[in-house]
Backbone as numpy.savetxt, mean C-alpha at the origin, in Angstrom:
# Nx Ny Nz CAx CAy CAz Cx Cy Cz
-54.20 -14.13 -13.49 -53.39 -12.86 -12.46 -52.56 -13.65 -11.05
-53.26 -14.70 -11.12 -51.86 -15.16 -9.76 -51.58 -16.01 -10.59
-51.22 -16.50 -11.64 -50.26 -17.09 -12.45 -48.34 -15.75 -12.39
-49.45 -14.41 -12.90 -48.48 -13.36 -12.79 -47.83 -13.11 -10.80
-48.68 -13.34 -10.38 -48.38 -12.78 -9.06 -47.22 -13.96 -8.61
-47.53 -15.17 -8.70 -46.85 -16.49 -8.49 -45.47 -15.92 -8.96
-45.47 -15.75 -10.16 -44.53 -15.36 -10.68 -43.44 -14.45 -10.67
-43.91 -13.45 -10.06 -43.16 -12.05 -9.43 -42.82 -12.74 -8.14
-43.56 -12.87 -7.40 -43.14 -13.52 -5.47 -41.87 -14.46 -6.20
-42.14 -15.80 -7.05 -41.09 -16.58 -7.19 -39.70 -15.51 -7.46
-39.62 -14.38 -8.41 -38.53 -14.10 -9.28 -38.33 -12.96 -8.08
-38.84 -12.24 -7.09 -38.56 -11.44 -5.97 -38.01 -12.46 -5.08
-37.87 -14.27 -4.82 -37.24 -14.99 -3.75 -36.11 -15.13 -4.17
-35.83 -15.48 -5.78 -34.55 -15.73 -6.41 -34.00 -15.27 -6.37
-33.86 -13.54 -6.66 -32.90 -12.89 -6.69 -32.18 -12.62 -5.53
-32.22 -12.56 -4.30 -30.94 -12.47 -3.24 -30.33 -14.02 -3.43
-30.75 -14.98 -3.37 -30.04 -15.95 -3.82 -29.14 -15.81 -4.96
-29.38 -15.32 -5.91 -28.59 -15.15 -7.17 -27.62 -14.10 -6.66
-27.92 -13.28 -5.84 -26.57 -12.35 -5.27 -25.75 -13.04 -4.64
-26.39 -13.80 -3.63 -25.49 -14.14 -2.79 -24.18 -15.79 -3.18
-25.03 -15.85 -4.39 -23.80 -17.16 -4.98 -22.98 -16.22 -5.92
-23.15 -14.87 -6.00 -22.09 -14.58 -7.13 -21.09 -13.74 -6.11
-21.11 -13.61 -4.76 -20.23 -12.81 -3.68 -19.54 -13.98 -3.10
-20.01 -15.44 -3.13 -19.35 -16.31 -2.59 -18.03 -16.57 -3.88
-18.22 -16.34 -4.97 -17.27 -16.66 -6.18 -16.18 -15.77 -6.34
-16.66 -14.79 -5.43 -14.89 -13.67 -5.49 -13.86 -13.90 -5.48
-12.88 -13.46 -6.61 -11.77 -13.89 -6.48 -10.83 -13.26 -6.28
-10.98 -11.93 -6.03 -10.04 -11.16 -5.83 -10.86 -9.87 -5.00
-10.05 -9.65 -3.56 -10.85 -8.42 -2.72 -10.17 -7.52 -2.79
-10.35 -6.21 -3.10 -9.28 -4.59 -3.06 -9.82 -4.55 -1.40
-8.46 -4.27 -1.49 -7.47 -3.58 -0.08 -7.05 -2.35 -0.37
-7.33 -1.22 0.51 -6.95 0.31 0.23 -5.80 0.24 1.50
-4.58 1.84 1.56 -4.22 1.11 2.84 -3.68 2.97 2.94
-3.34 3.42 3.95 -2.96 4.15 4.25 -1.33 4.00 4.92
-0.50 4.36 5.18 0.78 4.46 6.09 1.02 5.78 5.96
1.89 5.30 7.34 2.25 6.81 8.11 3.78 6.12 7.97
4.94 6.96 7.87 6.17 6.74 7.70 7.28 7.59 8.40
8.09 7.43 9.28 9.12 8.20 9.85 10.72 7.60 9.26
11.39 8.16 8.80 12.66 7.67 8.33 13.57 8.32 8.62
14.99 7.91 9.06 16.57 9.12 9.11 17.29 8.42 8.05
17.55 9.34 7.12 19.15 9.33 6.11 20.26 8.81 6.79
20.23 7.82 6.72 21.52 7.09 7.66 23.13 8.02 6.92
22.97 8.74 5.64 24.05 9.25 5.09 24.02 11.06 5.46
23.10 11.65 4.97 23.19 13.11 5.54 22.82 13.05 7.06
21.81 12.09 7.88 21.44 12.20 8.87 20.02 13.45 8.55
19.41 13.72 7.72 18.04 14.08 7.87 16.59 13.07 7.97
15.95 13.89 8.90 14.57 12.87 8.84 13.92 12.95 8.00
13.20 12.13 7.47 12.05 12.20 6.85 10.54 11.84 7.55
9.37 12.58 6.90 8.19 11.66 7.63 7.09 11.41 5.95
6.10 10.94 6.13 6.04 10.60 4.46 4.35 9.94 4.91
3.20 9.80 4.12 2.32 9.91 3.82 2.08 9.44 2.87
1.49 8.00 2.66 1.16 7.28 1.74 -0.23 6.37 1.37
-1.01 6.56 0.04 -2.47 5.84 0.02 -2.34 4.79 -1.06
-2.14 3.71 -1.10 -1.90 2.59 -1.58 -3.48 2.00 -2.16
-3.60 1.99 -3.20 -4.68 0.96 -3.37 -4.66 -0.50 -4.18
-5.14 -1.61 -4.01 -4.83 -3.02 -4.92 -5.19 -4.00 -4.50
-5.53 -5.24 -4.56 -6.05 -6.01 -4.98 -5.29 -6.97 -3.97
-6.19 -7.77 -2.97 -5.63 -8.87 -2.29 -5.80 -9.75 -2.86
-5.01 -10.74 -3.77 -5.12 -11.91 -4.44 -5.87 -13.22 -3.39
-4.66 -13.32 -2.41 -5.05 -14.37 -1.39 -5.43 -13.73 0.24
-4.82 -14.67 0.90 -4.30 -14.51 2.05 -2.59 -13.62 2.36
-2.44 -14.50 1.43 -0.64 -14.48 1.23 -0.14 -13.50 0.45
-0.95 -12.90 -0.63 -0.66 -12.08 -1.33 -0.97 -10.84 -1.79
-0.79 -9.24 -1.54 -1.33 -8.15 -2.04 -0.31 -7.67 -3.06
-0.94 -6.63 -4.32 -0.30 -5.99 -5.04 -0.92 -4.88 -5.27
-0.19 -3.72 -5.08 -0.94 -2.62 -5.38 -0.23 -1.11 -5.79
-0.62 -0.12 -6.01 -0.27 1.06 -6.58 -0.46 2.24 -5.45
0.44 2.97 -5.23 0.66 3.74 -4.67 0.88 5.30 -4.57
0.76 6.25 -4.01 1.16 7.62 -4.24 1.04 8.79 -3.13
2.62 9.53 -2.60 2.25 9.84 -1.79 3.12 11.26 -1.87
2.76 11.85 -0.16 3.67 12.79 -0.04 4.79 12.45 0.78
6.20 12.88 0.86 7.35 12.97 1.23 8.08 14.00 1.88
8.03 14.41 2.66 8.87 15.79 3.53 9.77 15.44 4.14
10.74 16.62 3.27 12.72 15.82 4.24 12.74 17.29 5.34
12.91 16.93 6.18 12.87 17.99 7.47 14.54 18.59 7.29
15.43 18.20 6.61 16.05 19.41 6.59 16.42 20.16 5.51
15.70 20.21 4.34 15.88 21.52 3.64 14.16 21.55 3.10
13.40 20.89 3.80 11.99 20.79 3.94 11.51 20.62 2.22
12.07 19.84 1.49 11.84 19.79 0.38 10.45 18.35 0.66
9.92 18.74 -0.91 8.56 17.87 -0.50 8.73 17.02 -2.09
8.44 16.02 -1.75 8.64 15.01 -2.57 7.38 14.06 -3.10
6.78 13.70 -4.05 5.77 12.52 -4.45 6.40 11.11 -4.91
5.94 10.51 -3.99 6.92 9.11 -4.75 5.49 8.09 -5.12
5.40 7.40 -6.18 5.16 6.91 -7.19 5.53 5.35 -7.29
4.55 4.43 -7.05 5.29 2.96 -6.76 4.38 1.79 -6.86
5.13 0.44 -7.03 4.17 -0.76 -6.91 4.50 -0.93 -5.67
3.13 -1.46 -5.00 3.75 -2.60 -4.12 3.26 -3.89 -3.66
3.92 -5.11 -3.61 3.72 -6.11 -3.44 4.16 -6.40 -2.19
3.33 -7.48 -1.71 3.17 -7.66 0.06 3.13 -8.93 0.57
3.82 -9.72 0.66 3.34 -11.29 1.57 3.33 -11.35 2.73
2.57 -12.03 2.64 2.00 -12.47 4.45 1.96 -14.18 4.54
2.04 -13.98 5.86 2.84 -15.61 6.34 1.93 -15.80 7.63
1.38 -16.47 7.44 0.34 -16.39 8.96 1.10 -17.40 10.09
0.56 -16.73 10.99 1.02 -17.23 12.48 -0.18 -17.61 13.09
-0.80 -16.85 13.35 -2.25 -17.04 13.90 -3.57 -16.68 12.68
-4.48 -17.01 13.55 -5.81 -16.49 12.67 -5.19 -15.05 12.43
-5.26 -14.04 13.69 -5.30 -12.37 12.99 -3.22 -11.72 13.32
-3.00 -12.83 13.42 -1.29 -12.31 13.16 -0.87 -12.77 12.18
-0.23 -12.06 10.78 0.87 -12.74 10.02 2.23 -11.68 9.87
3.51 -12.56 9.45 4.58 -12.03 9.61 4.46 -11.70 8.14
4.94 -10.02 8.01 4.87 -9.45 6.87 6.19 -9.25 5.87
6.40 -8.96 4.56 7.39 -8.79 3.52 6.97 -8.05 2.63
7.33 -6.79 2.77 7.17 -6.41 1.21 8.23 -5.59 0.52
7.84 -5.05 -0.57 8.99 -4.42 -1.61 8.19 -3.23 -2.32
8.67 -1.91 -2.46 7.98 -0.84 -3.12 9.16 -0.60 -3.83
8.74 -0.81 -5.47 9.22 -0.06 -7.02 8.81 1.17 -7.36
9.53 1.85 -7.50 8.83 3.23 -8.26 9.75 4.52 -8.40
9.85 5.66 -7.88 10.21 6.91 -8.27 9.67 8.04 -7.14
10.32 9.34 -7.25 9.87 10.16 -6.43 10.01 11.41 -7.38
9.27 12.22 -7.23 9.34 13.84 -7.88 9.50 14.51 -7.15
10.38 15.62 -7.99 9.91 16.52 -7.22 10.20 17.81 -8.53
9.17 18.71 -8.22 9.41 19.41 -9.91 10.38 21.12 -8.79
10.00 21.31 -7.61 10.53 22.63 -7.14 11.80 22.50 -7.18
12.72 21.33 -7.04 14.27 21.46 -7.34 14.72 21.31 -8.22
14.26 20.62 -9.37 14.25 20.18 -11.03 15.19 18.67 -10.88
14.63 18.05 -9.79 14.99 16.63 -9.82 14.22 16.11 -11.16
15.04 14.78 -11.78 14.59 14.38 -12.81 13.44 12.67 -12.22
13.56 12.67 -10.74 12.94 11.58 -10.67 13.87 9.96 -11.12
14.39 9.35 -9.86 15.19 8.32 -9.48 14.35 6.96 -9.72
15.30 6.60 -8.68 14.72 4.51 -8.97 14.59 4.60 -7.22
13.58 4.17 -6.94 13.46 4.25 -5.54 12.98 2.47 -5.30
13.60 1.82 -4.32 13.42 0.67 -3.66 13.00 0.76 -2.40
11.75 -0.20 -1.81 11.72 -0.41 -0.58 11.16 -1.42 0.01
12.17 -2.30 0.80 12.00 -3.39 1.34 11.46 -3.22 2.73
10.42 -4.01 3.12 9.97 -3.84 4.58 9.45 -5.40 5.27
10.12 -5.31 6.58 9.92 -6.58 7.11 8.83 -5.86 8.31
7.28 -6.76 8.84 6.92 -6.41 9.69 5.94 -7.60 10.35
4.90 -7.22 11.32 4.16 -7.99 11.30 2.67 -7.44 10.74
1.51 -8.31 10.71 0.44 -7.76 10.23 -0.81 -7.90 11.02
-1.41 -7.20 11.35 -2.49 -7.48 12.58 -4.24 -7.69 11.86
-5.02 -8.08 11.81 -6.09 -8.22 11.35 -7.13 -8.16 12.21
-8.09 -7.21 12.16 -8.60 -6.68 13.68 -10.39 -7.72 13.02
-10.94 -6.92 12.03 -11.99 -7.97 10.87 -12.09 -7.84 9.97
-12.92 -8.23 8.96 -12.17 -8.51 7.84 -11.97 -7.66 6.78
-12.56 -6.43 7.22 -12.12 -4.89 6.97 -10.94 -3.80 6.94
-10.32 -4.53 8.75 -9.59 -3.36 9.02 -8.51 -4.22 9.61
-7.26 -3.87 9.29 -6.17 -4.19 9.72 -4.56 -3.11 10.06
-3.95 -3.74 10.44 -2.87 -2.83 10.92 -1.56 -3.32 10.26
-0.59 -2.40 10.09 0.61 -3.67 9.28 1.73 -2.50 10.03
2.81 -3.15 11.20 4.05 -1.95 11.53 5.01 -2.99 10.89
5.76 -2.21 10.49 7.14 -2.56 9.70 8.23 -1.74 9.86
9.47 -2.09 9.50 11.08 -1.84 9.27 11.17 -1.61 8.43
11.37 -0.38 7.62 12.03 -0.74 6.16 13.51 0.36 5.85
13.44 -0.26 4.85 14.77 0.48 4.30 14.63 1.30 3.22
14.74 2.37 2.28 14.75 2.72 1.45 15.90 3.82 0.85
16.37 2.62 -0.40 16.99 3.51 -1.24 15.99 4.27 -2.26
17.02 5.36 -2.49 16.35 6.39 -3.70 17.63 7.21 -4.44
17.84 7.12 -5.36 18.63 7.49 -6.54 18.21 8.63 -7.35
18.73 9.85 -7.35 18.13 10.65 -7.89 19.47 11.78 -8.87
19.09 12.20 -9.68 19.68 13.13 -10.20 18.97 14.64 -11.06
20.00 15.49 -11.13 19.70 16.74 -11.24 19.76 17.20 -12.94
18.96 17.97 -12.91 19.35 18.72 -14.52 20.59 18.33 -14.85
21.08 18.93 -14.02 23.13 19.68 -14.99 23.62 17.56 -14.55
22.67 16.62 -14.03 23.76 15.45 -14.20 24.37 15.18 -12.90
24.04 15.68 -12.04 24.86 15.90 -10.75 23.56 14.22 -10.46
24.35 13.35 -9.22 23.50 12.48 -8.57 23.55 12.42 -7.43
22.40 12.26 -6.57 22.73 12.13 -5.17 21.93 10.96 -4.88
21.98 10.39 -3.34 21.44 9.43 -2.98 20.62 9.52 -1.60
19.68 8.33 -1.77 19.78 8.97 -0.12 19.49 7.31 0.38
20.02 6.92 1.80 19.51 5.21 2.45 19.07 5.67 3.26
17.63 5.66 3.40 16.40 5.08 5.22 16.11 4.49 5.47
16.43 4.54 6.79 16.19 3.49 7.87 14.74 3.53 8.54
13.48 3.12 9.13 12.91 3.83 9.32 11.55 2.67 9.89
9.90 3.58 10.14 9.17 2.40 10.95 7.99 3.35 10.12
7.23 2.23 9.93 5.98 2.64 8.85 5.05 1.63 9.67
3.76 2.91 9.73 2.45 1.96 10.34 1.62 2.11 9.37
1.08 1.49 8.92 -0.18 1.30 8.16 -1.16 0.57 7.88
-2.52 1.32 7.70 -4.03 0.86 8.43 -4.79 0.49 6.98
-5.21 -0.71 6.48 -6.05 -1.08 5.50 -7.41 -1.25 5.69
-8.09 -0.98 4.97 -9.56 -1.69 4.98 -9.98 -1.90 3.94
């Protein structure tokens, strides 16, 4: 009985050591983001507001890759668009808690209310990243969005947005 109790005590003592050793060898970190954006279409002079959720992997302190889904509202004709995109960001350290950030979103926007076929979305961004603690940070960036789409009757339209992006990541 003593041997059995001794083996059980050793097993319970080793379990926490093994779990902590596994956490130390973690290669990738999950990163989720919630982005709020405001932009102005330079051609049509129409404002846009956007809310996005991005989920991805932080490969290192310098590289993030994720996929995003959003909701974009046009203030001119009150159209609602759904952006679907891949988000890639590079972080360039300035200090322990501040990084320069450069990124690009590539994807499309969907709008079934007006019969749009979806087009090509490209959104480069440049800004600053502030890391508050291990799990919480803030991105502040300027972006340019180029988006071209066509209607079912092959009429092409383009938007050229310039705006500000505020992103909270966890």
